N, C-alpha and C positions, 0 to 999 in steps of 0.2 A: 309312835304306836298308832295302829289303825283303829278306827272306831269299831264298835260291835258289828258283827256280821249282818245283823238285821238292817243296818243303815248302809250296807254296801250291796245294792242289787247287782245281779250279773250283767255283764256287758250286753248280752243278747236282749235282755229286757229293756235296758236303756236305749239300745240302738233302735228297737222297734218303736218305743215311745217317741224318741226324737224324730224319727222319720215320719211317723203319723202326725205329730204336732207340726212339723214343718210343711208337710203336704196338705194337711187338713183332710186327710182321707186314709182310711185303713187299706183300701184297694191300691192306692198309689204307693203307700209304704210297702205293701207286700210285693208289688212289682219291682220296687227299688232294691229290696233285700233278697229277692229270689225265693220268697216264701209264699204260702197260701194265705188267703185273707183270714181264714179261721185261726191259723197259727199266730199271726200278728195280733189278732183280737185276744187270744188266750194269753200272750205275753204281756200285753198291756193290762189285762185284768189281774194277772199274777203280780205285776208291779204295784198296782193299786192296793191289792191285799197286803203285800209286804210293807208298804208305806202306811197303810191305814188312811189313805187320802184319795178322794175321787179326783182324777186328773182330767177326765173328759165328760162332757154332757152328751149322752146319746139321744139323738132325735131322728127317729125312723132310720133312714139309711145314711145319715150324716153324723159327724162328730164335731164337737166344739170344745176347745180348752176351757176348763174352769179357771178362775183367777189364780188359784194355787198352781194349777197345771201349767199356766202360761209362765209364771215365775220359775217354776222348776225346769221347764223346757229351755229357757234362756241359759240357766246355769249349767244344765247337762250338756247343751250344745257346745258351750265353751270348753267344758271338761273333755268332751269327746274330740274336739278340735286339737286340744293340747296333746292328748294321747296319740292322735293320728300324726301330728307333727313330730313327736318324739320317736315314733316308730319309723317315719320316713327318714329322719336324721340318722337313726341307728342303722337303717338299711343302707343309706348312702355312705356311711363311714362306720363300719363295725368296730373300729378301734376306739370309737367314742370321742374323736377329735373334732367335735362340732362347737363352734362359737356363735351364739345368737347375739347380734349386736344391734342396738338401736342408734340411729343417726338422724340428724336434721336433714331435710331433703336437699337443700342447696349445698350443704357441706358434703353430704354423701355423693352428690352428683359431680361437684367440681373438684373436691380435694381427695376424698377417699377412694372412689371408684377408679380413677386413673392410676392410682398408686398401689392398690391392693394386690395386684399381680406380683409385685416385688415380694410381698410377704408370703403369698401362696407358693411362689417358686422356692423360697427358703424353707417353707413348711408344707410340703406336698400332702402330708397326712391330715392336715387341718381343713375342715370345711367351714366357711363363714356364711351365715345367713344374715342378710341385712334387712332391717325393718325401719322404714322411714316414718317419722311422725313429728308433728308440731306440738301436740298436747303432752302434758306431763305423764309420767309412767310411775309405777310402783313395783319394785322388785319383789314384793311379797306376793303379787298376783300375776305379774308378767313372766313370760318364759325367757326373758333376756338374761344373758350372762353379764352383760356390761352395756354401757351406752356412752356416747359422746355428748357431754352436757355443756351448754353455753350459759354463762351468767355468773352469779355470785358463787363463791366456793362453799356452798352449803347444800348438803343433801343428807337429811337425817338418816342415820343408821347405815350409811354407805361409805366406802373408801373412795378416795379421789386421787388421781394422779394428774398433776398440772401438765398442760400441753402448750398453750400459747396465749399471750395477751392479744386480743383483737384490736386492730387499729382501723378506723374507717376514714375514707377520703371522699371528698365531694367530686363526683365525676359527671361527665356529660358527653355527648357526641361533639366532634369538632365543629360541625355546622351549627349546633346549638350555641356553643361557646362564642362563635363569631357573630351569630345573629343577635345575641343579647349583650355583646360587648363586655364580656366578663373579664375583669382584671383584678378585682379585689373581693374580699369576703362581703363587703357592703353591697356589691353589685348583685349578689344572689338574692337579696331581699325582694327585688322586683321581678325575679325570674320564676317560672313555674318549677315547683319542687315536688319530688316524688317521695311518698311516705310509706313506711312499713307499719301495718297495724299493730304488730307486737312491740314496736319501738316508736310510739306516737310522739315522744318528745325529743327524738334524736336531733332534729334540725335546731330546736331551741337550745339544746345543750351545746351543739357545735358552734352556733353563733355566740353563745356566752363564752365559749373557749376562745373565740377570736376577739372578744370584747366589742362585739357589734350589737347594739341594742335592736331588738325586733319586737313587733307586736304580733298579732295573730298571723300564723302562716297557713296557707291553703295549698291545695294541690291534689293530685291523684293519690289514691290509697290502694295498697297492694297487700295481699296476705302471704306472699312468698317472695324471696329475693330474686328467684329466677325470672319471674315476670317483670320485676322492677328493672333488672339488668337489661332485658330486651327493650323495655320502654325507653330507658335512658339512651341506649344505642340507636333507637329509632328517632331520637330527637324530641321526645315528649316532655323532657324536663331533666333537672339535675338530681342526682341520687347520692345518698351517703351509703357507701358500700365497703365491706371488708376488703382491705387491700390484697390479702393473700388468696382471695377467692375469685378475683377478676383479672388475674394475670393474662389470661387468653385475650380478653378484650383490649387490655392496655397494650399488649405486644402487637396486636393486629391493628391498632389505631382506631378501633371502633369506639373506644372510650378514651378520654383524656382527662387529666385533673382539671376541674372547672376553674379553680383558682388556687393559688398557694395559700397555705394557712398553717396554723399550729396543729400538730398531730393530736388526735383525740382517741383515747382508748375507751372502749365501751364495755368490756367484760373479758372473761377468760374462758378458754376451752379446757375441759377436764375429761379424762376417762373415768367413768364412775362405775362401781361394781359392788355387789354385796361382799362383806368381809369374808364370808365362808367360801367365796369363789376365788379368793386371791391366789391360791396355789394351784388352781385348775390349769393344767399344762397349756391348753390352747390360749387361755386368757393371759397367762404369764408370758407366753411367747409374743402375743399381740401387744401387750403392754410395753415390752422391751422394744419391739419394732417401732411402734408409733411414737414412743418417746424420742427415739433416735431420729425419726423422720421430722418431727416438729423441731428438734434441736437444729437440724439442717435448715428448716424453714426460718427459724429465728436468726440464724447466721446470715442467710440470704437477705432477710428483711433489713438487717443491720447494714449489710453492704450497700443495699439500694438507697439507704438514707445517708450513706457516707460515714457510718460510724466505725 
């Protein structure tokens, strides 16, 4: 149920207010909207009367947001952005076959993007919009239909479809391996190590898995896998990386396993989505496709390990 009409100002009033708030000028807002300066001023005044709140402080020929106006502008801007995106999506695909998908940057670049054409060829009526992000998201406030999640199989209020167990391997450039005489896990203790800031204890856990005691570990810190892959290939250190995301570097010989060791699993990948979107046709089709693609990934991973 929609709230009472008095809490739903017209789009024209909101657009005038948002433009003036963003530009800090009624004149600039009028030029942007193709209206006269007086028309924009009247719309802002009408909005203030409807809300019963002063949104701007008028000082001679300038305007300045009040604290309440500043907060309202931020929320209105996001609402208008979502309306605009929904309209663009509908125009791009009138059949309504749009899937808004959140992905991790490195996963999206290395695994999903090279393969997504296969899905689109099988489902030409579906449009996929990818949104990459590192920070958590909330389906209650995001416009996402689904997301690829890495970590523990916990996401309150959401449905989850298992995709893959992630296995990490220590890798480095061939020249780095030779220069540091790497032959066993213990040898890595004295070599430069590369760290991901979202997985600060990854190397400690890996050494524990190899039953190799270590003290404090140091090395370069990265905020994304992609930069760490490039650094490892450039010989700056050894890195713990997901095996299934570095096939290109391994095949080209840019990276090699630094040492042999016990396999370490670090978490799982899931397709996560709100329960009320489970039967949404584009999502249902994508869920079936990606489950099959990851099943093939698991089989390939098993063959590479001689299983």
